[in-house]
N, CA, C and O atoms as a printed pandas DataFrame, in Angstrom:
     atom_number atom_name residue_name chain_id  residue_number  x_coord  y_coord  z_coord
0              1         N          MET        A               1  -34.194   -4.929  -24.327
1              2        CA          MET        A               1  -33.569   -4.094  -23.326
2              3         C          MET        A               1  -34.417   -4.065  -22.048
3              4         O          MET        A               1  -33.902   -4.269  -20.948
4              5         N          GLU        A               2  -35.714   -3.810  -22.206
5              6        CA          GLU        A               2  -36.589   -3.777  -21.034
6              7         C          GLU        A               2  -36.730   -5.154  -20.425
7              8         O          GLU        A               2  -36.870   -5.288  -19.210
8              9         N          ASP        A               3  -36.694   -6.194  -21.273
9             10        CA          ASP        A               3  -36.777   -7.559  -20.748
10            11         C          ASP        A               3  -35.575   -7.875  -19.865
11            12         O          ASP        A               3  -35.705   -8.548  -18.843
12            13         N          ASP        A               4  -34.400   -7.384  -20.269
13            14        CA          ASP        A               4  -33.196   -7.603  -19.457
14            15         C          ASP        A               4  -33.297   -6.888  -18.107
15            16         O          ASP        A               4  -32.928   -7.443  -17.073
16            17         N          MET        A               5  -33.800   -5.652  -18.131
17            18        CA          MET        A               5  -33.939   -4.908  -16.885
18            19         C          MET        A               5  -34.968   -5.554  -15.971
19            20         O          MET        A               5  -34.781   -5.611  -14.756
20            21         N          GLU        A               6  -36.073   -6.050  -16.570
21            22        CA          GLU        A               6  -37.100   -6.725  -15.787
22            23         C          GLU        A               6  -36.539   -8.010  -15.174
23            24         O          GLU        A               6  -36.842   -8.342  -14.029
24            25         N          GLU        A               7  -35.730   -8.719  -15.936
25            26        CA          GLU        A               7  -35.103   -9.943  -15.437
26            27         C          GLU        A               7  -34.147   -9.619  -14.280
27            28         O          GLU        A               7  -34.109  -10.342  -13.285
28            29         N          GLU        A               8  -33.375   -8.528  -14.415
29            30        CA          GLU        A               8  -32.464   -8.114  -13.341
30            31         C          GLU        A               8  -33.241   -7.740  -12.089
31            32         O          GLU        A               8  -32.843   -8.097  -10.980
32            33         N          ARG        A               9  -34.351   -7.019  -12.257
33            34        CA          ARG        A               9  -35.167   -6.638  -11.102
34            35         C          ARG        A               9  -35.744   -7.867  -10.414
35            36         O          ARG        A               9  -35.787   -7.945   -9.186
36            37         N          ARG        A              10  -36.180   -8.815  -11.213
37            38        CA          ARG        A              10  -36.781  -10.024  -10.660
38            39         C          ARG        A              10  -35.753  -10.833   -9.881
39            40         O          ARG        A              10  -36.069  -11.401   -8.836
40            41         N          LEU        A              11  -34.534  -10.885  -10.383
41            42        CA          LEU        A              11  -33.479  -11.659   -9.722
42            43         C          LEU        A              11  -32.761  -10.870   -8.631
43            44         O          LEU        A              11  -31.984  -11.443   -7.868
44            45         N          GLY        A              12  -33.008   -9.574   -8.547
45            46        CA          GLY        A              12  -32.347   -8.759   -7.537
46            47         C          GLY        A              12  -30.930   -8.365   -7.907
47            48         O          GLY        A              12  -30.146   -7.988   -7.036
48            49         N          VAL        A              13  -30.588   -8.445   -9.193
49            50        CA          VAL        A              13  -29.236   -8.135   -9.624
50            51         C          VAL        A              13  -28.961   -6.638   -9.506
51            52         O          VAL        A              13  -27.828   -6.239   -9.238
52            53         N          GLY        A              14  -29.964   -5.824   -9.698
53            54        CA          GLY        A              14  -29.779   -4.381   -9.620
54            55         C          GLY        A              14  -29.319   -3.933   -8.242
55            56         O          GLY        A              14  -28.478   -3.041   -8.123
56            57         N          ARG        A              15  -29.873   -4.555   -7.194
57            58        CA          ARG        A              15  -29.455   -4.210   -5.835
58            59         C          ARG        A              15  -28.005   -4.605   -5.606
59            60         O          ARG        A              15  -27.243   -3.859   -4.992
60            61         N          ASP        A              16  -27.621   -5.782   -6.101
61            62        CA          ASP        A              16  -26.235   -6.225   -5.936
62            63         C          ASP        A              16  -25.278   -5.303   -6.663
63            64         O          ASP        A              16  -24.210   -4.973   -6.147
64            65         N          ARG        A              17  -25.659   -4.888   -7.860
65            66        CA          ARG        A              17  -24.806   -3.985   -8.625
66            67         C          ARG        A              17  -24.666   -2.645   -7.908
67            68         O          ARG        A              17  -23.574   -2.081   -7.856
68            69         N          ALA        A              18  -25.765   -2.135   -7.358
69            70        CA          ALA        A              18  -25.711   -0.867   -6.628
70            71         C          ALA        A              18  -24.855   -1.014   -5.379
71            72         O          ALA        A              18  -24.109   -0.098   -5.031
72            73         N          ARG        A              19  -24.952   -2.154   -4.700
73            74        CA          ARG        A              19  -24.139   -2.383   -3.504
74            75         C          ARG        A              19  -22.660   -2.457   -3.867
75            76         O          ARG        A              19  -21.814   -1.941   -3.136
76            77         N          LEU        A              20  -22.343   -3.096   -4.994
77            78        CA          LEU        A              20  -20.958   -3.164   -5.431
78            79         C          LEU        A              20  -20.412   -1.785   -5.792
79            80         O          LEU        A              20  -19.278   -1.453   -5.446
80            81         N          LEU        A              21  -21.214   -0.986   -6.485
81            82        CA          LEU        A              21  -20.775    0.360   -6.835
82            83         C          LEU        A              21  -20.601    1.222   -5.592
83            84         O          LEU        A              21  -19.685    2.042   -5.524
84            85         N          GLU        A              22  -21.484    1.038   -4.604
85            86        CA          GLU        A              22  -21.353    1.788   -3.354
86            87         C          GLU        A              22  -20.087    1.376   -2.618
87            88         O          GLU        A              22  -19.381    2.222   -2.070
88            89         N          HIS        A              23  -19.798    0.075   -2.605
89            90        CA          HIS        A              23  -18.595   -0.420   -1.942
90            91         C          HIS        A              23  -17.337    0.060   -2.664
91            92         O          HIS        A              23  -16.311    0.302   -2.027
92            93         N          GLU        A              24  -17.409    0.198   -3.985
93            94        CA          GLU        A              24  -16.255    0.626   -4.774
94            95         C          GLU        A              24  -15.854    2.050   -4.436
95            96         O          GLU        A              24  -14.676    2.392   -4.531
96            97         N          ASN        A              25  -16.803    2.887   -4.044
97            98        CA          ASN        A              25  -16.507    4.289   -3.784
98            99         C          ASN        A              25  -16.169    4.574   -2.321
99           100         O          ASN        A              25  -15.878    5.719   -1.974
100          101         N          GLN        A              26  -16.201    3.558   -1.457
101          102        CA          GLN        A              26  -15.875    3.781   -0.062
102          103         C          GLN        A              26  -14.363    3.864    0.117
103          104         O          GLN        A              26  -13.612    3.149   -0.545
104          105         N          PHE        A              27  -13.924    4.739    1.013
105          106        CA          PHE        A              27  -12.507    4.898    1.287
106          107         C          PHE        A              27  -12.054    3.782    2.222
107          108         O          PHE        A              27  -12.573    3.675    3.333
108          109         N          PRO        A              28  -11.101    2.947    1.806
109          110        CA          PRO        A              28  -10.638    1.835    2.644
110          111         C          PRO        A              28   -9.622    2.317    3.683
111          112         O          PRO        A              28   -8.428    2.394    3.395
112          113         N          MET        A              29  -10.088    2.637    4.872
113          114        CA          MET        A              29   -9.243    3.265    5.886
114          115         C          MET        A              29   -8.128    2.343    6.382
115          116         O          MET        A              29   -6.970    2.757    6.440
116          117         N          LYS        A              30   -8.462    1.091    6.741
117          118        CA          LYS        A              30   -7.444    0.195    7.304
118          119         C          LYS        A              30   -6.308   -0.109    6.325
119          120         O          LYS        A              30   -5.143   -0.014    6.710
120          121         N          PRO        A              31   -6.605   -0.472    5.075
121          122        CA          PRO        A              31   -5.492   -0.737    4.154
122          123         C          PRO        A              31   -4.627    0.484    3.880
123          124         O          PRO        A              31   -3.412    0.358    3.719
124          125         N          VAL        A              32   -5.232    1.652    3.824
125          126        CA          VAL        A              32   -4.455    2.861    3.552
126          127         C          VAL        A              32   -3.574    3.205    4.757
127          128         O          VAL        A              32   -2.437    3.642    4.581
128          129         N          LEU        A              33   -4.083    3.014    5.972
129          130        CA          LEU        A              33   -3.253    3.256    7.157
130          131         C          LEU        A              33   -2.108    2.254    7.235
131          132         O          LEU        A              33   -0.988    2.617    7.594
132          133         N          LEU        A              34   -2.381    1.005    6.902
133          134        CA          LEU        A              34   -1.322    0.000    6.880
134          135         C          LEU        A              34   -0.273    0.361    5.822
135          136         O          LEU        A              34    0.927    0.240    6.069
136          137         N          ALA        A              35   -0.723    0.797    4.657
137          138        CA          ALA        A              35    0.202    1.185    3.594
138          139         C          ALA        A              35    1.024    2.401    4.006
139          140         O          ALA        A              35    2.209    2.485    3.685
140          141         N          ALA        A              36    0.403    3.346    4.716
141          142        CA          ALA        A              36    1.145    4.515    5.188
142          143         C          ALA        A              36    2.215    4.094    6.197
143          144         O          ALA        A              36    3.318    4.640    6.204
144          145         N          GLY        A              37    1.882    3.119    7.047
145          146        CA          GLY        A              37    2.874    2.601    7.982
146          147         C          GLY        A              37    4.027    1.913    7.279
147          148         O          GLY        A              37    5.184    2.083    7.662
148          149         N          LEU        A              38    3.716    1.138    6.252
149          150        CA          LEU        A              38    4.768    0.493    5.474
150          151         C          LEU        A              38    5.646    1.519    4.767
151          152         O          LEU        A              38    6.870    1.391    4.746
152          153         N          LEU        A              39    5.020    2.524    4.197
153          154        CA          LEU        A              39    5.777    3.573    3.510
154          155         C          LEU        A              39    6.701    4.313    4.486
155          156         O          LEU        A              39    7.868    4.554    4.177
156          157         N          PHE        A              40    6.177    4.669    5.657
157          158        CA          PHE        A              40    6.989    5.358    6.656
158          159         C          PHE        A              40    8.140    4.464    7.128
159          160         O          PHE        A              40    9.277    4.922    7.246
160          161         N          SER        A              41    7.843    3.186    7.396
161          162        CA          SER        A              41    8.894    2.260    7.833
162          163         C          SER        A              41    9.966    2.105    6.768
163          164         O          SER        A              41   11.157    2.075    7.077
164          165         N          GLY        A              42    9.545    2.006    5.515
165          166        CA          GLY        A              42   10.505    1.889    4.429
166          167         C          GLY        A              42   11.393    3.107    4.299
167          168         O          GLY        A              42   12.590    2.985    4.038
168          169         N          ILE        A              43   10.807    4.290    4.481
169          170        CA          ILE        A              43   11.598    5.522    4.410
170          171         C          ILE        A              43   12.619    5.564    5.541
171          172         O          ILE        A              43   13.769    5.947    5.327
172          173         N          VAL        A              44   12.199    5.169    6.755
173          174        CA          VAL        A              44   13.118    5.156    7.894
174          175         C          VAL        A              44   14.242    4.151    7.665
175          176         O          VAL        A              44   15.410    4.469    7.889
176          177         N          LEU        A              45   13.902    2.936    7.218
177          178        CA          LEU        A              45   14.921    1.911    6.995
178          179         C          LEU        A              45   15.907    2.321    5.900
179          180         O          LEU        A              45   17.111    2.101    6.037
180          181         N          LEU        A              46   15.412    2.906    4.831
181          182        CA          LEU        A              46   16.313    3.354    3.773
182          183         C          LEU        A              46   17.145    4.557    4.210
183          184         O          LEU        A              46   18.261    4.750    3.728
184          185         N          SER        A              47   16.604    5.365    5.118
185          186        CA          SER        A              47   17.402    6.467    5.665
186          187         C          SER        A              47   18.540    5.943    6.524
187          188         O          SER        A              47   19.656    6.460    6.473
188          189         N          VAL        A              48   18.255    4.912    7.316
189          190        CA          VAL        A              48   19.316    4.292    8.117
190          191         C          VAL        A              48   20.357    3.665    7.194
191          192         O          VAL        A              48   21.556    3.761    7.456
192          193         N          TRP        A              49   19.911    3.032    6.128
193          194        CA          TRP        A              49   20.844    2.464    5.138
194          195         C          TRP        A              49   21.744    3.555    4.563
195          196         O          TRP        A              49   22.955    3.377    4.433
196          197         N          GLY        A              50   21.131    4.685    4.222
197          198        CA          GLY        A              50   21.924    5.793    3.686
198          199         C          GLY        A              50   22.911    6.331    4.706
199          200         O          GLY        A              50   24.030    6.704    4.355
200          201         N          ALA        A              51   22.498    6.373    5.976
201          202        CA          ALA        A              51   23.408    6.849    7.020
202          203         C          ALA        A              51   24.567    5.874    7.217
203          204         O          ALA        A              51   25.693    6.299    7.475
204          205         N          ILE        A              52   24.307    4.584    7.098
205          206        CA          ILE        A              52   25.382    3.591    7.193
206          207         C          ILE        A              52   26.330    3.731    6.006
207          208         O          ILE        A              52   27.549    3.678    6.171
208          209         N          MET        A              53   25.781    3.905    4.832
209          210        CA          MET        A              53   26.607    3.992    3.624
210          211         C          MET        A              53   27.477    5.253    3.615
211          212         O          MET        A              53   28.594    5.226    3.098
212          213         N          THR        A              54   26.985    6.339    4.175
213          214        CA          THR        A              54   27.777    7.574    4.190
214          215         C          THR        A              54   28.688    7.670    5.395
215          216         O          THR        A              54   29.515    8.578    5.466
216          217         N          GLY        A              55   28.559    6.756    6.345
217          218        CA          GLY        A              55   29.430    6.749    7.512
218          219         C          GLY        A              55   28.900    7.530    8.693
219          220         O          GLY        A              55   29.618    7.703    9.678
220          221         N          LEU        A              56   27.652    8.014    8.631
221          222        CA          LEU        A              56   27.087    8.736    9.774
222          223         C          LEU        A              56   26.820    7.808   10.952
223          224         O          LEU        A              56   26.862    8.240   12.104
224          225         N          ILE        A              57   26.549    6.545   10.675
225          226        CA          ILE        A              57   26.358    5.539   11.725
226          227         C          ILE        A              57   27.586    4.641   11.727
227          228         O          ILE        A              57   27.949    4.061   10.703
228          229         N          ASP        A              58   28.221    4.535   12.890
229          230        CA          ASP        A              58   29.404    3.703   13.029
230          231         C          ASP        A              58   28.958    2.252   13.226
231          232         O          ASP        A              58   28.436    1.902   14.284
232          233         N          THR        A              59   29.158    1.429   12.233
233          234        CA          THR        A              59   28.702    0.039   12.312
234          235         C          THR        A              59   29.523   -0.783   13.287
235          236         O          THR        A              59   29.025   -1.777   13.816
236          237         N          GLU        A              60   30.756   -0.401   13.537
237          238        CA          GLU        A              60   31.568   -1.154   14.498
238          239         C          GLU        A              60   31.047   -0.989   15.921
239          240         O          GLU        A              60   31.222   -1.879   16.754
240          241         N          TYR        A              61   30.417    0.127   16.201
241          242        CA          TYR        A              61   29.853    0.345   17.537
242          243         C          TYR        A              61   28.582   -0.481   17.724
243          244         O          TYR        A              61   28.404   -1.121   18.761
244          245         N          TRP        A              62   27.693   -0.468   16.716
245          246        CA          TRP        A              62   26.402   -1.148   16.840
246          247         C          TRP        A              62   26.484   -2.631   16.499
247          248         O          TRP        A              62   25.819   -3.450   17.134
248          249         N          TRP        A              63   27.282   -2.979   15.519
249          250        CA          TRP        A              63   27.417   -4.381   15.097
250          251         C          TRP        A              63   28.905   -4.726   15.017
251          252         O          TRP        A              63   29.470   -4.749   13.924
252          253         N          PRO        A              64   29.547   -4.994   16.159
253          254        CA          PRO        A              64   31.001   -5.214   16.151
254          255         C          PRO        A              64   31.386   -6.484   15.406
255          256         O          PRO        A              64   30.746   -7.528   15.534
256          257         N          GLY        A              65   32.447   -6.360   14.627
257          258        CA          GLY        A              65   33.005   -7.502   13.909
258          259         C          GLY        A              65   32.298   -7.882   12.634
259          260         O          GLY        A              65   32.725   -8.827   11.971
260          261         N          GLN        A              66   31.226   -7.188   12.251
261          262        CA          GLN        A              66   30.497   -7.549   11.033
262          263         C          GLN        A              66   30.833   -6.649    9.855
263          264         O          GLN        A              66   30.447   -6.944    8.723
264          265         N          GLY        A              67   31.526   -5.587   10.096
265          266        CA          GLY        A              67   31.796   -4.656    9.009
266          267         C          GLY        A              67   30.565   -3.831    8.716
267          268         O          GLY        A              67   29.651   -3.776    9.538
268          269         N          TRP        A              68   30.519   -3.197    7.584
269          270        CA          TRP        A              68   29.371   -2.352    7.239
270          271         C          TRP        A              68   28.453   -2.978    6.207
271          272         O          TRP        A              68   27.323   -2.518    6.039
272          273         N          LYS        A              69   28.905   -4.021    5.505
273          274        CA          LYS        A              69   28.114   -4.559    4.405
274          275         C          LYS        A              69   26.873   -5.313    4.860
275          276         O          LYS        A              69   25.805   -5.142    4.273
276          277         N          GLN        A              70   26.991   -6.145    5.895
277          278        CA          GLN        A              70   25.838   -6.933    6.327
278          279         C          GLN        A              70   24.702   -6.072    6.875
279          280         O          GLN        A              70   23.563   -6.246    6.442
280          281         N          PRO        A              71   24.954   -5.158    7.801
281          282        CA          PRO        A              71   23.849   -4.303    8.270
282          283         C          PRO        A              71   23.278   -3.418    7.164
283          284         O          PRO        A              71   22.068   -3.201    7.097
284          285         N          ALA        A              72   24.142   -2.917    6.309
285          286        CA          ALA        A              72   23.666   -2.053    5.228
286          287         C          ALA        A              72   22.767   -2.829    4.282
287          288         O          ALA        A              72   21.730   -2.323    3.854
288          289         N          LEU        A              73   23.150   -4.036    3.957
289          290        CA          LEU        A              73   22.331   -4.852    3.062
290          291         C          LEU        A              73   20.993   -5.185    3.704
291          292         O          LEU        A              73   19.961   -5.168    3.033
292          293         N          ALA        A              74   21.003   -5.486    5.002
293          294        CA          ALA        A              74   19.756   -5.809    5.705
294          295         C          ALA        A              74   18.793   -4.621    5.705
295          296         O          ALA        A              74   17.607   -4.783    5.420
296          297         N          PHE        A              75   19.298   -3.435    6.021
297          298        CA          PHE        A              75   18.437   -2.251    6.025
298          299         C          PHE        A              75   17.935   -1.919    4.630
299          300         O          PHE        A              75   16.796   -1.478    4.475
300          301         N          PHE        A              76   18.764   -2.122    3.611
301          302        CA          PHE        A              76   18.350   -1.842    2.238
302          303         C          PHE        A              76   17.238   -2.794    1.788
303          304         O          PHE        A              76   16.239   -2.360    1.214
304          305         N          VAL        A              77   17.413   -4.087    2.049
305          306        CA          VAL        A              77   16.410   -5.074    1.622
306          307         C          VAL        A              77   15.098   -4.861    2.365
307          308         O          VAL        A              77   14.034   -4.848    1.747
308          309         N          LEU        A              78   15.161   -4.693    3.687
309          310        CA          LEU        A              78   13.932   -4.468    4.455
310          311         C          LEU        A              78   13.252   -3.151    4.065
311          312         O          LEU        A              78   12.025   -3.075    4.010
312          313         N          GLY        A              79   14.043   -2.131    3.798
313          314        CA          GLY        A              79   13.471   -0.856    3.363
314          315         C          GLY        A              79   12.748   -0.983    2.034
315          316         O          GLY        A              79   11.665   -0.424    1.859
316          317         N          CYS        A              80   13.338   -1.713    1.094
317          318        CA          CYS        A              80   12.674   -1.921   -0.205
318          319         C          CYS        A              80   11.411   -2.761   -0.065
319          320         O          CYS        A              80   10.400   -2.495   -0.716
320          321         N          ILE        A              81   11.478   -3.788    0.799
321          322        CA          ILE        A              81   10.298   -4.629    1.013
322          323         C          ILE        A              81    9.151   -3.815    1.598
323          324         O          ILE        A              81    7.991   -4.068    1.274
324          325         N          CYS        A              82    9.451   -2.853    2.444
325          326        CA          CYS        A              82    8.401   -2.020    3.047
326          327         C          CYS        A              82    7.919   -0.911    2.122
327          328         O          CYS        A              82    6.718   -0.657    2.028
328          329         N          ILE        A              83    8.844   -0.253    1.441
329          330        CA          ILE        A              83    8.472    0.960    0.707
330          331         C          ILE        A              83    7.719    0.661   -0.591
331          332         O          ILE        A              83    6.872    1.454   -1.004
332          333         N          LEU        A              84    8.009   -0.447   -1.229
333          334        CA          LEU        A              84    7.360   -0.723   -2.513
334          335         C          LEU        A              84    5.855   -0.959   -2.392
335          336         O          LEU        A              84    5.098   -0.259   -3.064
336          337         N          PRO        A              85    5.372   -1.908   -1.573
337          338        CA          PRO        A              85    3.915   -2.074   -1.496
338          339         C          PRO        A              85    3.217   -0.883   -0.833
339          340         O          PRO        A              85    2.094   -0.535   -1.198
340          341         N          GLY        A              86    3.893   -0.258    0.148
341          342        CA          GLY        A              86    3.292    0.910    0.790
342          343         C          GLY        A              86    3.121    2.065   -0.172
343          344         O          GLY        A              86    2.060    2.687   -0.221
344          345         N          GLY        A              87    4.154    2.354   -0.931
345          346        CA          GLY        A              87    4.077    3.444   -1.899
346          347         C          GLY        A              87    3.086    3.178   -3.015
347          348         O          GLY        A              87    2.386    4.086   -3.464
348          349         N          TYR        A              88    3.026    1.930   -3.464
349          350        CA          TYR        A              88    2.091    1.568   -4.539
350          351         C          TYR        A              88    0.644    1.737   -4.076
351          352         O          TYR        A              88   -0.185    2.274   -4.810
352          353         N          THR        A              89    0.343    1.283   -2.869
353          354        CA          THR        A              89   -1.022    1.390   -2.361
354          355         C          THR        A              89   -1.399    2.839   -2.096
355          356         O          THR        A              89   -2.524    3.251   -2.379
356          357         N          ILE        A              90   -0.471    3.609   -1.557
357          358        CA          ILE        A              90   -0.745    5.030   -1.325
358          359         C          ILE        A              90   -0.971    5.747   -2.657
359          360         O          ILE        A              90   -1.823    6.632   -2.743
360          361         N          TRP        A              91   -0.224    5.379   -3.687
361          362        CA          TRP        A              91   -0.406    5.995   -5.006
362          363         C          TRP        A              91   -1.796    5.686   -5.566
363          364         O          TRP        A              91   -2.461    6.576   -6.096
364          365         N          ILE        A              92   -2.235    4.434   -5.452
365          366        CA          ILE        A              92   -3.570    4.072   -5.929
366          367         C          ILE        A              92   -4.634    4.838   -5.152
367          368         O          ILE        A              92   -5.583    5.352   -5.744
368          369         N          ALA        A              93   -4.484    4.918   -3.824
369          370        CA          ALA        A              93   -5.462    5.638   -3.009
370          371         C          ALA        A              93   -5.497    7.123   -3.372
371          372         O          ALA        A              93   -6.571    7.722   -3.435
372          373         N          PHE        A              94   -4.338    7.712   -3.609
373          374        CA          PHE        A              94   -4.285    9.125   -3.971
374          375         C          PHE        A              94   -4.962    9.370   -5.319
375          376         O          PHE        A              94   -5.751   10.304   -5.464
376          377         N          CYS        A              95   -4.651    8.532   -6.295
377          378        CA          CYS        A              95   -5.245    8.716   -7.628
378          379         C          CYS        A              95   -6.751    8.469   -7.611
379          380         O          CYS        A              95   -7.498    9.153   -8.310
380          381         N          ALA        A              96   -7.203    7.497   -6.817
381          382        CA          ALA        A              96   -8.646    7.251   -6.706
382          383         C          ALA        A              96   -9.332    8.403   -5.984
383          384         O          ALA        A              96  -10.439    8.796   -6.354
384          385         N          TRP        A              97   -8.690    8.945   -4.963
385          386        CA          TRP        A              97   -9.250   10.073   -4.224
386          387         C          TRP        A              97   -9.355   11.314   -5.111
387          388         O          TRP        A              97  -10.321   12.072   -5.020
388          389         N          ARG        A              98   -8.343   11.516   -5.977
389          390        CA          ARG        A              98   -8.365   12.655   -6.887
390          391         C          ARG        A              98   -9.323   12.450   -8.063
391          392         O          ARG        A              98   -9.671   13.402   -8.762
392          393         N          GLY        A              99   -9.744   11.202   -8.275
393          394        CA          GLY        A              99  -10.709   10.915   -9.333
394          395         C          GLY        A              99  -10.086   10.682  -10.690
395          396         O          GLY        A              99  -10.756   10.852  -11.708
396          397         N          TYR        A             100   -8.818   10.295  -10.732
397          398        CA          TYR        A             100   -8.178   10.018  -12.012
398          399         C          TYR        A             100   -8.820    8.791  -12.658
399          400         O          TYR        A             100   -9.172    7.822  -11.985
400          401         N          ARG        A             101   -8.958    8.862  -13.959
401          402        CA          ARG        A             101   -9.583    7.770  -14.694
402          403         C          ARG        A             101   -8.699    6.526  -14.626
403          404         O          ARG        A             101   -7.482    6.609  -14.791
404          405         N          GLY        A             102   -9.323    5.378  -14.382
405          406        CA          GLY        A             102   -8.609    4.122  -14.321
406          407         C          GLY        A             102   -8.209    3.710  -12.916
407          408         O          GLY        A             102   -7.669    2.620  -12.725
408          409         N          TYR        A             103   -8.462    4.560  -11.926
409          410        CA          TYR        A             103   -8.133    4.247  -10.539
410          411         C          TYR        A             103   -9.407    4.242   -9.705
411          412         O          TYR        A             103  -10.259    5.116   -9.862
412          413         N          SER        A             104   -9.535    3.268   -8.828
413          414        CA          SER        A             104  -10.660    3.238   -7.893
414          415         C          SER        A             104  -10.209    2.578   -6.601
415          416         O          SER        A             104   -9.205    1.867   -6.559
416          417         N          PHE        A             105  -10.970    2.828   -5.559
417          418        CA          PHE        A             105  -10.621    2.253   -4.268
418          419         C          PHE        A             105  -10.770    0.739   -4.253
419          420         O          PHE        A             105  -10.225    0.073   -3.372
420          421         N          SER        A             106  -11.498    0.189   -5.212
421          422        CA          SER        A             106  -11.654   -1.265   -5.245
422          423         C          SER        A             106  -10.357   -1.966   -5.664
423          424         O          SER        A             106  -10.248   -3.184   -5.521
424          425         N          GLN        A             107   -9.379   -1.223   -6.175
425          426        CA          GLN        A             107   -8.085   -1.819   -6.552
426          427         C          GLN        A             107   -7.201   -2.045   -5.333
427          428         O          GLN        A             107   -6.186   -2.734   -5.429
428          429         N          ILE        A             108   -7.570   -1.473   -4.183
429          430        CA          ILE        A             108   -6.793   -1.667   -2.954
430          431         C          ILE        A             108   -7.309   -2.916   -2.272
431          432         O          ILE        A             108   -8.512   -3.031   -2.039
432          433         N          PRO        A             109   -6.435   -3.858   -1.942
433          434        CA          PRO        A             109   -6.903   -5.087   -1.281
434          435         C          PRO        A             109   -7.520   -4.777    0.080
435          436         O          PRO        A             109   -7.046   -3.904    0.807
436          437         N          SER        A             110   -8.569   -5.495    0.406
437          438        CA          SER        A             110   -9.235   -5.267    1.678
438          439         C          SER        A             110   -8.561   -6.058    2.784
439          440         O          SER        A             110   -7.875   -7.048    2.531
440          441         N          ILE        A             111   -8.765   -5.608    4.010
441          442        CA          ILE        A             111   -8.226   -6.290    5.191
442          443         C          ILE        A             111   -9.421   -6.771    5.999
443          444         O          ILE        A             111  -10.266   -5.976    6.407
444          445         N          ARG        A             112   -9.482   -8.029    6.218
445          446        CA          ARG        A             112  -10.566   -8.598    7.018
446          447         C          ARG        A             112  -10.220   -8.470    8.495
447          448         O          ARG        A             112   -9.101   -8.777    8.905
448          449         N          SER        A             113  -11.193   -8.011    9.299
449          450        CA          SER        A             113  -10.895   -7.865   10.731
450          451         C          SER        A             113  -11.414   -9.022   11.541
451          452         O          SER        A             113  -11.243   -9.048   12.760
């Protein structure tokens, strides 16, 4: 046991492990803000889809000659594409922030600047 620790100290593995653990506990601001933007965009797009489906938005005025199916389908697909990754990332960030077991900030993909 002590031989392993001495070997780690000699190779500098302990510093790398500490750096990794420190990085794991840092709050990833850019990915979480991007995920919040995706979540908000998805909610807006799905709200527009719902307004088209219920008739609150007149599709003949905004998209003449296309009917209601094409715009509604476009808003639904784009809303799902935005809301799913945004909501998933926000959920991971929330659970890691609350300290739930099995969740950490290292599960959120990083964004290189």
